[in-house]
C-alpha positions in Angstrom: -20.3 15.7 22.0 -23.1 18.0 20.8 -26.4 16.5 20.0 -28.0 16.5 17.0 -31.8 17.6 17.4 -32.5 18.8 14.2 -31.6 18.1 10.6 -30.0 21.9 10.6 -27.4 20.3 12.3 -27.1 17.4 10.4 -24.3 18.0 7.9 -26.0 16.1 4.7 -28.6 19.2 5.6 -26.0 21.4 3.4 -26.8 19.4 0.4 -30.5 19.5 1.6 -32.0 22.4 3.3 -30.7 25.1 1.7 -32.5 27.3 -0.6 -31.1 27.3 -3.9 -30.4 26.0 -7.2 -28.1 23.0 -6.0 -30.5 22.1 -3.4 -33.3 21.8 -5.7 -30.8 19.8 -8.0 -29.7 17.8 -5.1 -33.8 17.2 -3.8 -34.5 16.4 -7.6 -31.9 14.0 -8.2 -32.8 12.0 -5.0 -36.3 11.7 -6.7 -34.9 9.7 -9.8 -33.3 8.1 -7.5 -36.6 7.0 -6.7 -36.5 8.2 -2.7 -39.9 10.1 -1.5 -39.1 13.2 0.5 -40.3 11.3 3.8 -37.8 8.9 3.3 -34.5 10.7 3.7 -35.5 15.1 4.5 -34.4 15.4 7.6 -32.6 12.2 8.2 -29.5 11.5 9.5 -27.5 10.1 5.9 -25.7 6.7 6.7 -23.2 5.3 3.5 -22.4 2.2 4.3 -19.3 1.3 2.4 -18.9 -2.1 1.1 -16.0 -4.1 0.4 -17.9 -6.8 -1.4 -16.6 -8.2 -4.9 -16.7 -11.4 -7.4 -13.5 -11.8 -6.7 -12.6 -11.8 -2.6 -13.9 -14.6 -1.0 -13.2 -13.0 2.3 -16.4 -10.6 1.5 -18.6 -12.8 -0.5 -21.6 -12.7 2.0 -21.4 -8.8 2.6 -23.6 -7.6 -0.3 -26.8 -9.1 2.2 -24.6 -8.0 5.1 -25.2 -4.4 3.8 -28.8 -5.0 2.9 -29.0 -6.3 6.8 -27.4 -3.1 8.1 -30.1 -0.9 5.9 -32.6 -2.3 7.9 -31.1 -1.4 10.7 -31.1 2.1 9.6 -34.2 2.3 8.7 -35.8 1.1 11.5 -33.2 3.8 13.8 -35.2 6.8 11.2 -31.6 7.3 9.2 -31.8 6.8 5.5 -29.1 4.5 3.8 -26.7 4.9 0.7 -24.6 1.9 -0.1 -21.1 2.6 -1.6 -18.6 0.0 -3.6 -15.0 0.9 -2.1 -11.6 -1.3 -3.2 -11.9 -5.0 -1.9 -8.0 -5.6 -1.0 -8.4 -9.3 -2.0 -5.6 -10.7 -0.2 -6.1 -14.0 -2.1 -5.5 -12.6 -6.0 -4.0 -9.0 -5.6 -1.3 -9.1 -6.9 1.8 -7.6 -5.8 0.4 -7.5 -2.7 -3.1 -5.7 -1.9 -0.9 -3.8 0.9 0.8 -1.5 -2.1 -3.4 -0.4 -1.9 -4.2 -0.1 1.6 -3.6 3.5 1.0 -5.4 3.5 -1.5 -8.5 2.5 -0.1 -7.7 4.6 2.6 -8.3 7.6 0.8 -10.9 6.6 -1.2 -12.9 6.3 2.1 -11.6 9.8 3.4 -12.8 11.6 0.8 -16.5 9.7 -0.8 -17.1 10.4 3.3 -16.0 14.1 2.4 -17.5 14.7 -0.7 -21.0 12.8 -0.1 -24.2 14.4 2.3 -23.1 12.4 4.7 -23.8 11.8 8.2 -21.8 8.9 10.0 -20.8 5.5 7.8 -20.6 2.1 8.1 -18.1 0.1 6.9 -17.9 -3.5 6.0 -14.4 -5.5 6.1 -12.2 -8.7 7.4 -10.1 -9.2 4.7 -6.4 -7.8 5.9 -6.2 -4.8 4.7 -9.6 -3.7 4.4 -10.5 -3.4 8.6 -6.8 -1.2 8.7 -7.8 1.0 5.1 -11.2 1.9 6.4 -10.7 2.7 9.5 -7.3 4.9 8.7 -10.0 6.7 6.1 -12.8 7.2 8.7 -10.5 8.6 10.8 -9.2 11.2 8.8 -12.8 12.2 8.7 -13.9 12.0 11.6 -17.6 10.9 11.7 -20.2 8.9 13.4 -18.4 5.6 12.1 -18.9 1.9 12.9 -17.3 -0.9 11.7 -18.7 -4.5 11.1 -16.2 -7.0 10.5 -16.7 -10.0 7.7 -16.2 -12.6 10.0 -14.1 -16.0 9.8 -15.1 -18.9 7.8 -16.2 -22.4 8.7 -13.7 -24.4 9.8 -11.7 -26.7 7.1 -12.0 -30.6 6.8 -10.2 -33.5 5.1 -9.9 -36.9 6.2 -11.6 -36.8 9.4 -9.0 -33.9 10.3 -10.3 -30.1 10.8 -8.1 -27.5 8.5 -6.8 -24.1 8.9 -7.1 -22.0 6.5 -3.6 -20.5 5.1 -1.3 -22.3 8.5 -2.5 -25.8 7.1 -2.1 -24.7 3.6 1.9 -23.8 4.8 2.1 -27.0 6.4 0.5 -29.5 3.6 2.3 -27.8 1.0 5.6 -28.2 2.5 4.7 -32.2 3.1 3.9 -32.3 -0.7 7.4 -30.7 -1.4 9.0 -32.8 0.6 7.8 -35.8 -1.3 5.3 -37.3 2.0 1.8 -35.9 0.4 1.1 -36.2 -3.8 -1.2 -34.8 -6.6 -4.5 -36.0 -5.5 -4.6 -35.4 -1.4 -3.3 -31.2 -2.3 -6.3 -31.8 -4.8 -8.6 -32.6 -1.5 -7.4 -30.3 0.4 -7.3 -27.4 -2.2 -11.6 -28.5 -1.9 -11.2 -28.5 2.1 -9.2 -26.2 3.4 -11.6 -23.1 2.6 -15.1 -24.3 2.9 -17.6 -20.8 3.3 -17.4 -17.4 3.0 -15.6 -15.5 5.1 -11.6 -14.8 6.0 -9.2 -16.6 7.2 -10.4 -18.8 11.0 -7.0 -18.5 12.4 -5.6 -15.4 14.6 -4.4 -14.8 11.2 -3.8 -10.9 10.1 -8.0 -10.9 9.2 -8.9 -12.1 12.8 -6.7 -10.0 14.8 -7.2 -6.4 13.2 -11.2 -6.7 13.6 -10.5 -8.1 16.7 -8.3 -4.8 17.1 -11.2 -2.9 15.9 -13.3 -4.4 18.9 -11.3 -3.2 21.2 -10.5 0.5 20.0 -14.6 0.2 20.4 -15.9 0.3 17.0 -17.9 -2.1 16.7 -21.1 -3.7 18.5 -19.3 -6.2 21.3 -18.5 -9.4 20.6 -19.0 -8.8 16.4 -15.1 -9.9 15.5 -15.2 -13.7 16.4 -18.9 -14.5 14.9 -18.4 -16.6 12.4 -19.4 -15.2 8.6 -22.1 -17.3 8.2 -23.6 -17.6 11.3 -27.2 -16.1 11.7 -26.0 -13.9 14.1 -23.6 -12.3 11.9 -26.4 -10.7 10.1 -27.8 -9.8 13.8 -24.9 -8.2 14.5 -24.6 -6.2 11.1 -28.4 -4.8 11.8 -27.6 -4.1 14.7 -24.5 -1.4 14.0 -27.8 0.4 11.5 -29.6 0.6 14.5 -26.5 1.8 16.4 -25.3 4.3 14.1 -27.9 6.7 13.8 -27.5 7.1 17.7 -24.4 8.2 17.1 -24.6 10.2 14.4 -28.0 11.9 17.1 -25.6 11.9 19.8 -22.4 13.3 17.7 -19.9 10.6 19.1 -17.3 10.8 15.8 -14.9 8.3 15.4 -12.5 10.8 17.0 -13.9 10.3 20.3 -13.6 6.9 20.0 -10.0 6.2 18.9 -7.6 7.4 21.7 -4.6 6.8 22.7 -5.5 4.3 25.6 -7.4 2.9 23.4 -4.4 1.5 20.9 -2.8 0.7 24.1 -5.9 -2.0 24.9 -5.4 -3.0 21.1 -1.6 -3.1 21.6 -2.2 -5.3 24.6 -5.6 -7.4 22.9 -2.9 -8.2 19.6 0.1 -9.2 21.8 -2.2 -11.4 24.6 -4.4 -13.2 21.5 -0.8 -14.2 20.4 -1.9 -11.9 16.9 -0.2 -11.3 13.5 2.4 -9.3 13.4 1.1 -7.0 10.5 -0.9 -5.4 13.0 2.5 -3.7 13.7 1.9 -1.7 10.8 -1.3 -1.1 10.7 -2.5 -0.1 14.3 1.0 2.3 14.1 -0.7 3.7 10.9 -4.0 3.6 12.2 -2.7 5.2 15.2 -1.4 8.0 13.3 -4.6 8.8 11.2 -6.0 9.9 14.4 -3.3 11.9 15.8 -2.1 9.4 18.4 1.2 9.0 18.1 2.1 4.7 18.5 5.7 3.2 17.8 7.3 0.1 17.8 8.4 1.0 21.6 5.2 0.7 23.0 4.7 -3.0 21.6 8.2 -3.5 23.8 7.0 -1.8 26.5 4.2 -3.4 26.5 4.8 -7.2 25.6 6.0 -7.9 29.3 3.0 -7.6 31.0 0.4 -9.3 29.1 0.3 -13.2 28.8 -0.7 -15.0 25.9 -3.7 -16.5 26.4 -6.0 -17.3 23.5 -5.3 -21.0 22.3 -5.7 -20.6 18.8 -3.9 -21.3 16.0 -1.2 -20.5 14.3 0.3 -19.6 17.9 -1.7 -21.7 19.7 -4.0 -24.7 19.1 -5.2 -27.0 17.4 -8.6 -24.8 18.4 -10.0 -22.1 15.6 -11.9 -18.3 15.5 -15.3 -20.5 15.7 -14.2 -22.2 18.8 -13.0 -18.6 20.4 -16.4 -17.3 19.7 -18.4 -19.9 21.5 -15.3 -19.9 24.2 -16.9 -16.1 25.0 -15.1 -14.2 21.7 -13.5 -11.3 22.6 -15.7 -9.8 25.6 -14.4 -13.0 27.6 -10.9 -12.7 26.3 -10.9 -9.3 27.5 -12.3 -10.3 31.2 -9.1 -12.1 31.8 -7.0 -9.0 31.4 -9.2 -6.3 32.8 -6.6 -5.2 34.9 -4.4 -4.0 32.0 -7.0 -2.4 30.4 -8.3 1.3 30.3 -12.1 1.0 31.1 -13.3 3.9 31.8 -13.2 5.3 27.6 -16.4 5.3 25.8 -17.2 2.7 22.5 -19.5 3.3 19.8 -21.8 0.5 22.2 -22.0 2.0 25.9 -20.4 4.6 27.6 -17.0 3.0 28.9 -15.5 -0.2 28.3 -16.2 -1.3 31.9 -19.6 -1.4 31.0 -19.6 -2.9 27.8 -17.8 -6.0 29.5 -19.6 -6.2 32.5 -20.6 -9.5 32.5 -19.1 -11.0 30.4 -17.6 -14.7 30.5 -15.2 -17.4 28.8 -16.8 -21.2 28.3 -14.2 -22.9 27.6 -10.7 -22.6 29.7 -8.5 -24.3 27.1 -9.9 -21.9 24.3 -9.0 -18.8 26.5 -6.9 -20.0 28.8 -7.7 -18.9 32.6 -4.2 -16.4 33.9 -2.9 -18.9 35.3 -2.6 -21.1 32.7 -1.5 -19.3 29.8 -0.5 -19.9 26.1 3.1 -18.3 27.2 4.1 -15.7 29.8 4.4 -12.6 27.7 3.5 -11.4 24.5 3.7 -13.3 20.9 5.6 -10.6 19.5 9.1 -8.8 19.7 10.7 -6.0 18.4 14.3 -6.7 17.7 17.4 -4.0 17.4 20.6 -4.5 15.9 23.5 -3.4 13.2 20.6 -4.9 10.9 17.5 -3.3 11.8 18.4 0.1 13.6 14.5 0.9 13.1 13.2 -2.2 14.4 12.4 -5.5 13.5 9.6 -7.7 14.3 9.0 -11.4 15.0 6.6 -14.3 15.8 8.5 -16.3 18.3 5.7 -18.1 19.8 5.1 -19.6 16.5 8.0 -20.7 16.4 10.5 -23.4 17.0 11.6 -22.4 20.2 15.6 -23.8 20.0 16.1 -21.1 17.5 15.1 -18.1 19.9 19.2 -17.7 20.2 21.1 -19.1 16.8 24.2 -17.4 15.6 24.6 -18.5 11.5 26.4 -17.7 8.7 23.6 -15.9 5.5 22.6 -17.1 2.4 21.3 -13.8 0.5 18.5 -13.4 -2.0 18.4 -10.4 -3.8 14.7 -11.0 -4.7 11.9 -13.5 -4.3 11.7 -14.9 -8.2 15.9 -15.9 -7.4 15.0 -17.7 -4.2 11.7 -18.8 -5.6 14.2 -20.7 -8.4 17.0 -21.1 -6.8 16.4 -22.2 -3.3 16.4 -26.0 -3.9 19.6 -26.3 -5.1 21.5 -28.2 -3.5 25.1 -26.5 -4.4 24.0 -23.3 -2.0 24.9 -25.5 0.8 22.4 -24.4 3.1 22.5 -26.6 5.9 19.4 -25.6 9.2 22.1 -24.0 10.9 22.2 -21.1 8.2 20.4 -17.8 8.2 18.3 -17.7 5.2 18.1 -14.1 3.8 15.5 -11.9 1.5 16.2 -8.5 0.8 14.3 -5.9 -2.2 10.5 -7.1 -0.5 10.0 -4.6 2.1 7.8 -1.4 1.3 9.4 0.6 -1.7 11.3 -3.2 -2.9 8.2 -5.7 -3.3 6.8 -3.5 -4.2 4.2 -2.8 -1.6 6.0 -5.4 0.9 4.5 -8.7 0.1 4.0 -11.3 2.6 7.3 -13.0 1.3 8.8 -13.2 5.3 8.3 -17.0 5.7 11.3 -18.0 3.3 10.4 -21.8 1.7 12.8 -24.6 3.7 15.2 -25.8 0.6 13.1 -29.3 -0.4 16.2 -31.7 0.8 16.8 -30.0 3.8 12.0 -31.0 4.3 13.1 -34.3 3.1 15.6 -34.9 6.3 13.0 -33.8 8.6 13.4 -29.6 9.5 10.5 -27.7 9.5 12.3 -24.4 10.9 15.3 -22.2 10.8 15.8 -18.9 11.4 14.8 -16.3 8.3 15.7 -12.9 8.0 13.8 -10.1 5.4 12.1 -6.8 5.2 9.1 -8.5 3.4 5.7 -9.0 6.1 4.6 -12.5 6.5 0.7 -13.8 6.2 -0.3 -13.8 9.6 -1.7 -17.9 9.0 2.2 -18.4 9.0 4.7 -19.3 11.5 8.3 -20.3 12.2 11.5 -18.3 13.6 11.4 -15.1 10.9 12.6 -12.1 11.6 10.4 -9.5 9.8 10.0 -5.4 8.6 13.2 -5.0 9.0 13.8 -1.8 9.1 15.2 0.4 7.1 14.4 -2.1 4.3 17.3 -3.0 1.4 16.0 -1.2 -1.2 16.6 2.2 0.1 19.9 1.6 1.7 19.2 0.5 4.7 22.0 -2.3 7.0 20.2 -5.2 4.7 21.4 -4.7 1.9 24.8 -4.9 2.9 24.4 -8.5 4.4 26.7 -11.0 2.2 26.5 -14.6 1.9 28.8 -16.0 4.2 28.0 -12.9 7.1 27.3 -14.8 10.8 24.3 -13.5 12.3 22.8 -13.6 15.5 19.3 -13.6 16.3 18.3 -13.4 20.2 15.1 -12.7 21.3 15.3 -12.3 24.9 17.9 -9.8 24.3 15.4 -8.2 21.2 18.9 -8.4 19.3 19.7 -8.9 16.0 22.9 -8.3 14.4 25.2 -9.1 11.6 28.9 -10.0 12.9 30.5 -7.5 11.1 32.8 -4.8 12.1 31.9 -1.4 11.4 34.8 -0.6 9.2 33.5 -3.2 6.8 30.2 -2.4 6.5 30.8 1.0 5.7 33.5 0.2 3.1 30.0 -2.3 1.6 28.1 1.3 2.0 30.0 3.5 -0.2 29.7 1.1 -2.4 26.3 0.1 -3.1 24.4 1.6 -5.0 20.2 2.5 -5.2 18.3 -0.1 -7.7 16.5 1.1 -10.4 12.4 2.4 -9.7 9.8 0.6 -10.0 7.0 3.4 -11.4 7.2 5.7 -14.0 3.6 6.6 -13.8 0.6 6.4 -12.4 -0.6 4.9 -8.7 3.0 3.5 -8.0 5.1 6.6 -8.2 2.8 7.5 -6.2 3.2 5.2 -3.5 7.3 5.0 -4.3 7.0 9.1 -3.8 5.2 8.7 -0.7 5.4 5.8 1.7 6.8 6.1 4.4 9.2 2.7 6.3 7.6 -0.5 8.1 8.4 1.1 11.8 6.2 4.3 11.2 3.3 2.1 9.4 3.9 2.2 6.0 1.0 5.2 5.3 1.8 8.0 3.0 3.9 10.4 4.3 1.1 13.3 3.2 -1.7 11.5 4.3 -0.2 10.9 7.8 0.9 14.3 8.4 -1.3 16.2 10.2 -3.9 19.3 9.3 -7.8 19.8 8.6 -8.9 19.9 5.3 -12.4 22.1 4.7 -15.4 20.8 5.0 -16.8 20.6 0.4 -19.5 24.0 -0.3 -22.8 22.2 -0.5 -24.3 25.3 -2.7 
C-alpha cells in the first residue's frame, strides 16, 4: 500500500495533470459539466456505480443513496461522479439475470479502467448485482467500497407477517391446492413487498450482502440495515467519506479479498443458513481475486460451523429487520470468532478483530448462542455421485428431514415448459415417493441457469397434504425457496452430463449424510445411453447470447466467462 500524498499519485492525474492537448480537452469538458477547477483539480475521483432503474424495485431508493455517497465524498475532499450500470432486476429480467451477471461484471471492470477514476463505491444488492459488481471491481483492483441496497420492510396480510419469496411459494401452493382463493391472492400481492429494498429473508440478496460485509468491503453492519431506515442513508454517506481515505492510503480491493476473507465468507454463509446461490457466486468472486475456491472448501467448512441465524427460510419466524436489530452481522460474527481469520484488513479497520470489538447480540432467539443452534452444522451440503460427478448442492436445512435419505423412481422432464404444462397430469402417476428430475436448465441449457430448481409438486399431491419431495436439476433456485432440492448438477445435461442420461423409472438415491446423489443404473447401460445421446442445438446464433454460450463455465467453477476468470493483467489506458 502506497499512501497518496499528492495529486501526481492519483490515477486520475493522467487525465487532468499532464500538459497537452488531451488534458486541455479533459479540463474543458469538465467545465462543460459545470464544475469549477476548485471542485476537482488534485482531488481523488470517486466513481459511484449505481444499479438503480425504474423496473428494479429492490433498488428504487438508490438514486437517493447515491446523493448520500456524494455528500460523504465531498465532505472528505473527493470528487464524486455517478455512473449508471446494468440493473439486473431479479423479478423482471428474463430468462434470468444470471445470464447477465458476467456482463455487468465486465461493464464494471471496463468502466473503472477507461475513465479517470481513483476509487469506486458500488451500489447494489438485488441477487446478481452484488457478485457482478464485486467481480468487476476485483478484476480492476482499485480502492472500493460496496453499499448494500438493504432488505425491504416485512410484509403483512390479515395480521400475519409475510416473507417475500418464501411466503409467495407457500401461498401459491396453497392456492394450487384449492385452499386460497383469488381475493386472498390479490390481498397478498398488495402486502407481500411493501417498500424499497431486496427480499427480507435470508435469501440470495441478504446472503450475498452479508458475504460482502464479512469479506470486508462494506461499512460495518451495512448488510442488514433496512433499505428505508434513516441509518441506511447514513451508512451510504459514511461509505463516501471512507472511500476517499482508502484512496489516499492506497488500500485496494485486492488487499481485502484474500484467501482468508473468502474462507470467512463461506463460514458465514453456512452459519447463516444462506442461499445455495452463494456457492456459485463466491467461487466466481474468488476467482476474480486470484483465489482458488472450490466446492470442497464448502464441504470442508460446513461441519465446523453451526447455523445460528434463526431467519427464514432456513430458520424462522424471524426476518432481516429482526436480524438487524438483534445485532446484525457484527453480532452474528461475534459468536463465531474462533472460526474466523481475525487479523486481516477491512475497508473500515486495520483488522476484522478490531471491527468486531464490542459487537453484541441483543436477542438470543434471532441470533442463537452456540449452545442452542438452529442446526449443528452448515445448512448447505455438497453432493457427489454418478449423477453429479463434478458436484451438486442441497440446502437440506430448509427441507423436510424425512427425505434426507431417499430412494425413488425418477420422473424426468426435458425442459421447464414441459414440466409446467404436464406436472399436474394424473396420467403421469407421480407419487410422493417419486423423484422429480428437470434437465436443460443449466448454464448453457437454461440458458443462464434460471431459478427453476424448486420444481412444483403436482396439484393432486398438494391437495393430499404433500409439501416436499426430492427434486433434482441442473438449475438454481431462489434463496427464498425451500424443499429437498438438489441443484447445480454438474456437468449440466446440455453438455452431456449424466443428468442427460436419466430416464423415467430409473431409481435415484439421495443420501445427504453420505453426501451422495446417484442413479441406480449400471455403468454398461449408462455407456449405451451415452453413445445414443446427441447434443441439443445451440440457442444463440449471434450477439451477447452467442458470446455467453461460447465462454460460460459450469456451476462448480462459478459460471464465469473463461476469458474473465483467467489470470492476467490488462494495461492502463493511455490518457494523453
